[in-house]
C-alpha positions as CSV (number, residue, x, y, z in Angstrom):
1,M,96.4,40.0,-35.1
2,T,93.1,41.2,-36.3
3,D,93.3,43.9,-38.7
4,V,90.7,46.7,-37.3
5,K,90.5,48.8,-40.5
6,K,89.4,45.4,-42.3
7,L,86.5,44.9,-39.4
8,F,85.0,48.0,-40.9
9,D,85.5,47.2,-44.1
10,L,81.8,46.2,-46.0
11,T,84.0,45.3,-49.5
12,N,81.3,42.8,-51.5
13,Q,78.7,42.9,-48.8
14,I,75.0,43.7,-49.9
15,A,72.9,45.9,-47.9
16,L,69.0,46.5,-48.3
17,I,68.0,49.6,-46.9
18,T,64.1,50.6,-46.9
19,G,63.9,54.2,-47.3
20,G,67.4,54.9,-48.4
21,A,67.2,57.4,-51.1
22,S,65.9,60.3,-48.7
23,G,66.1,61.5,-44.9
24,L,68.5,59.9,-42.8
25,G,68.0,56.9,-44.8
26,Y,70.2,58.5,-47.7
27,Y,72.9,59.1,-45.2
28,Y,73.0,55.4,-44.2
29,T,72.9,54.6,-47.8
30,Q,76.2,57.0,-48.4
31,A,77.8,55.2,-45.1
32,L,77.5,51.9,-46.3
33,V,78.6,52.5,-49.7
34,E,81.6,54.6,-48.4
35,A,82.7,51.7,-46.3
36,G,82.4,49.2,-49.6
37,A,78.9,47.9,-50.0
38,D,76.6,47.7,-52.9
39,V,72.9,48.5,-51.9
40,C,69.7,47.8,-52.7
41,I,67.0,50.5,-52.1
42,V,63.2,50.1,-51.2
43,S,61.0,53.3,-51.1
44,R,57.4,54.0,-51.9
45,S,58.4,57.0,-54.4
46,T,61.0,57.4,-56.6
47,D,62.2,60.5,-54.9
48,G,65.9,61.3,-54.4
49,W,66.5,57.9,-56.7
50,E,68.6,60.1,-59.3
51,T,70.7,61.9,-56.8
52,T,71.4,58.6,-54.8
53,R,72.1,56.6,-57.8
54,A,74.8,59.3,-58.5
55,Y,76.3,59.3,-55.4
56,V,76.5,55.4,-55.2
57,E,78.3,54.9,-58.7
58,S,80.6,58.2,-57.9
59,H,82.0,55.3,-55.4
60,G,82.5,52.6,-57.9
61,H,79.4,50.5,-56.3
62,R,76.2,49.0,-57.7
63,V,72.8,50.4,-56.6
64,E,69.3,48.6,-57.3
65,F,66.0,50.4,-56.8
66,M,62.7,48.8,-56.3
67,Q,59.5,51.0,-55.9
68,Q,57.3,49.1,-53.1
69,D,54.9,49.9,-50.2
70,I,56.3,47.9,-47.5
71,T,53.0,47.6,-45.9
72,V,51.3,45.5,-48.4
73,V,50.8,41.9,-47.6
74,G,53.6,39.8,-49.3
75,A,55.9,42.8,-49.9
76,A,58.5,41.5,-47.7
77,A,59.2,38.3,-49.4
78,K,58.9,40.4,-52.8
79,I,61.5,42.6,-51.7
80,I,63.8,40.1,-50.2
81,D,63.5,37.9,-53.5
82,H,64.3,40.7,-55.7
83,C,67.5,41.5,-53.8
84,I,68.7,38.1,-54.2
85,N,67.9,38.0,-57.7
86,V,69.6,41.0,-58.7
87,F,72.7,40.5,-56.0
88,G,73.1,36.9,-55.3
89,R,72.6,37.5,-51.5
90,L,71.9,39.6,-48.8
91,D,74.5,40.5,-45.6
92,I,72.8,43.6,-44.5
93,L,69.2,44.7,-43.8
94,V,68.4,48.4,-42.7
95,N,65.1,48.7,-41.2
96,N,65.0,52.4,-41.6
97,A,61.5,53.4,-43.4
98,G,59.0,54.8,-40.9
99,I,56.2,57.5,-40.4
100,Q,55.0,59.7,-37.6
101,I,51.6,61.4,-37.4
102,R,50.8,63.7,-34.5
103,N,47.3,64.5,-33.4
104,N,45.6,64.9,-29.8
105,L,44.8,61.8,-27.6
106,L,40.8,61.8,-28.4
107,D,41.2,62.8,-31.8
108,F,43.8,59.8,-33.1
109,A,42.1,57.9,-35.7
110,D,42.1,54.2,-35.4
111,A,43.4,54.5,-39.4
112,D,46.1,56.6,-38.5
113,W,47.4,54.3,-35.6
114,L,47.0,51.2,-38.1
115,K,49.3,52.8,-40.7
116,V,52.0,54.4,-38.1
117,I,52.0,50.4,-36.5
118,D,52.1,48.9,-40.1
119,T,54.7,50.9,-41.3
120,N,57.3,51.4,-38.4
121,L,56.5,47.7,-36.7
122,N,54.9,45.2,-38.8
123,A,56.9,45.9,-41.9
124,L,60.0,45.7,-40.1
125,Y,59.1,42.3,-38.7
126,F,58.1,40.8,-42.0
127,L,61.1,42.2,-43.4
128,A,63.4,40.9,-40.5
129,H,61.8,37.4,-41.2
130,E,62.3,36.9,-44.6
131,A,65.9,38.1,-44.2
132,A,66.4,35.7,-41.7
133,R,65.4,32.9,-44.1
134,V,68.1,34.1,-46.4
135,M,70.8,34.7,-43.8
136,I,70.5,31.6,-41.4
137,P,71.8,29.3,-44.3
138,Q,74.9,31.6,-44.6
139,H,75.7,31.5,-41.0
140,S,76.1,35.6,-41.1
141,G,74.1,38.8,-41.3
142,K,73.3,41.8,-39.8
143,I,69.7,43.3,-39.3
144,I,70.0,46.7,-38.0
145,N,66.5,48.2,-37.1
146,I,66.1,52.1,-36.7
147,G,64.7,53.3,-33.3
148,S,64.0,56.7,-31.8
149,M,64.3,58.8,-28.7
150,Q,60.7,57.9,-28.4
151,S,62.1,54.4,-28.0
152,F,62.6,55.6,-24.3
153,R,60.3,58.2,-24.0
154,A,56.7,59.1,-23.7
155,G,55.9,60.7,-27.1
156,K,53.0,62.8,-26.3
157,F,50.8,63.5,-29.5
158,I,52.6,60.8,-31.2
159,Y,51.1,57.8,-29.6
160,P,51.4,55.1,-32.4
161,Y,54.8,56.2,-33.1
162,A,56.1,55.8,-29.6
163,A,54.6,52.4,-29.2
164,S,56.1,51.5,-32.5
165,K,59.7,52.7,-31.6
166,H,59.3,50.9,-28.1
167,G,58.3,47.8,-29.9
168,V,61.1,48.0,-32.1
169,I,63.6,47.7,-29.3
170,G,61.7,44.5,-27.9
171,L,61.2,42.8,-31.2
172,T,65.2,43.4,-31.7
173,K,65.8,41.6,-28.4
174,A,63.8,38.6,-29.3
175,Y,65.2,38.3,-32.8
176,A,68.7,38.8,-31.3
177,D,68.1,35.9,-29.1
178,G,66.8,33.6,-31.8
179,L,69.6,34.7,-34.2
180,A,72.7,34.9,-32.1
181,P,73.3,31.1,-32.5
182,E,73.2,31.5,-36.3
183,G,75.9,34.1,-36.4
184,I,73.4,36.8,-37.2
185,Q,73.5,39.9,-35.1
186,V,70.1,42.2,-34.7
187,N,70.6,45.8,-33.1
188,V,68.8,49.0,-33.0
189,L,70.5,52.3,-34.0
190,A,68.6,54.8,-32.1
191,P,68.7,58.8,-33.5
192,G,68.6,61.7,-31.4
193,Y,67.6,65.1,-32.6
194,I,69.2,65.4,-36.0
195,N,69.2,68.7,-38.3
196,T,67.0,67.4,-41.1
197,E,64.8,69.0,-43.4
198,M,61.9,67.2,-41.5
199,T,63.1,69.0,-38.1
200,K,63.2,72.2,-39.5
201,P,59.9,73.6,-38.1
202,L,60.7,72.2,-34.5
203,Q,64.2,74.1,-34.7
204,A,62.2,76.9,-35.9
205,D,60.1,76.8,-32.9
206,V,62.2,79.2,-30.2
207,S,60.7,77.9,-27.0
208,R,60.8,74.1,-28.0
209,N,64.2,74.2,-29.8
210,A,65.7,75.8,-26.5
211,E,64.0,72.8,-24.4
212,I,65.7,70.5,-26.7
213,L,69.0,72.2,-26.5
214,A,68.8,72.2,-22.8
215,H,68.5,68.2,-22.8
216,I,71.4,67.6,-25.2
217,P,75.0,67.9,-23.2
218,A,76.7,67.8,-26.8
219,G,74.8,71.2,-27.2
220,H,73.8,71.0,-30.7
221,W,71.4,69.4,-33.1
222,A,73.6,66.5,-34.9
223,D,74.3,66.8,-38.4
224,P,73.0,63.7,-40.0
225,S,76.7,62.7,-41.1
226,E,77.2,61.9,-37.2
227,L,75.2,58.5,-37.9
228,K,77.5,57.2,-40.6
229,G,80.1,55.6,-38.0
230,T,77.3,53.7,-36.1
231,I,75.8,52.4,-38.7
232,V,79.1,51.0,-40.7
233,F,79.9,49.9,-37.0
234,L,76.3,47.7,-36.9
235,A,77.0,46.7,-40.2
236,S,80.2,45.2,-40.1
237,A,82.4,42.7,-38.4
238,A,83.8,45.2,-35.7
239,S,80.1,44.6,-33.8
240,N,80.1,40.6,-34.3
241,Y,79.8,40.3,-30.6
242,I,77.0,42.6,-29.9
243,S,73.3,41.6,-30.1
244,G,70.1,42.7,-28.8
245,A,71.8,46.2,-28.1
246,T,70.2,49.7,-28.7
247,I,72.9,52.6,-29.4
248,P,71.6,56.2,-29.0
249,V,73.1,58.6,-31.1
250,D,71.8,61.6,-29.4
251,G,74.6,63.8,-28.1
252,G,73.7,62.6,-24.5
253,Y,70.0,63.5,-24.6
254,L,69.1,60.8,-22.6
255,L,71.4,61.6,-19.7
256,R,68.9,64.4,-18.7
């Protein structure tokens, strides 16, 4: 009989998390560490590194940091190689890093379109591709791509962001199909409206905040900790027969 607790146990697993020292990525790092994983964190800057290091080590786990722009040509191979050199293996990839740029339709600069697509979709593809090279010989692995409510909705004023997050779902399905025979699962976690520093201005907009809350059956913006259970589920053996799925963690936002 399967021990359910063991299904969620990530002991001795190695997780690579882009943007894992700030924003929602920090909570994904917390969750995976609390479940037993050691972590390799890649970010453009060193912001949050010391806080994250203290948290990981306080739980008795190892953390490695790598300062790297994930959009640079050849970055993906460099990142995966670094993780393997330090930890000897890679079990979980969380493609979390992303950016959003807002503008009116006719004012959107080509450079801004390319910047968002390169970060949110192209870098994700290259990292998944390099991770697959490592995971296929293992016949195991988890690739978790981070989507958004804009993976489903129009995303007015954030055109490249909406395109990139729709693309994340399509790419995930294609990779899930290709990698499932190798024992590797590829899925999307799509956060809803989460209470973070980045969303404070939106929450402070009285009319927009009321509009958002009216759309959420749960009646509140999520605390970032409410994403922890889903990230651990998708990273663990508990989700071994799930691949190509997109799981919204949105308090029911998409229902209305």
